[in-house]
N, C-alpha and C positions, 0 to 999 in steps of 0.2 A: 808431352807424354803421348805414347802410342795408344791407339784405341785398344780396348780389351778384347781378347779372344773369347769365344764361347766358353772354353774350358776355364779361363781365368774368372769369368763371371760366375760360373758354377761353383768354383772353389771359394770365391768371396761370399756368395750366398750361403754356402754350407757353414763357413766360419762364423758369419754374422748371425745365422739362425741358432747355431750352438751357443754362441755367446749370449744372445738375448734370452734363450731358454734357461741358461744357467743363472742369469740375473733374477729370473722369476723363481728359481729353485723348484722347477717342476720336471717330472720325468717326460721322456718322449711319448709315452702312452697318454699321459695327461694332456700334453700339448696337442697331440693328434686328436684326442677327444674334443678339445676346445676348438680345434680347427674344422672338425667334422670330416676328417680323413682317416684312412686306415693307418695304424701305427707303422706298418711296413712302408707306406708311402712317405711318412715323416722320416723314417730312417734313410730312405733314398735321398731325400732333400739334404739331410745332414751329411750324407756321404758324397754329395756333389754329383749325383748320378742323373741329374736332370729334373726339371720342374716346369710345369706350365704356369702361365700368368694367373690362371684361375686358382691353382693350388697355392702359389706364392701369395696371392691376396688373402686367402684363408689363413695361411701361416702368419702373415703380418698381423691380422686381426687377433689371432690366438695369442700372439706375443705382445699385443698392445704396442705395436711398432709401426712406423711408417714404412711403406714399401721401399722408399729411397734408402732407408737405413739398412735394409737387407741386401741391397745390390751394391752398396758402396764398397769400393776397393780399398 
């Protein structure tokens, strides 16, 4: 398998974050609150528009997920 491109990783993160949030049955606003980030920032993560490692770590904690789960393709 070829190494993932940056865009492919962002798409996978977006998909995995949406899926993990749906399993918890919480809104984007609630998830952002739990992560300690702005809801607009959460929306950007779920849209695949970029995320820092710091933000992704907060997102994983809010979703009670491992970081590796969120970046899995």
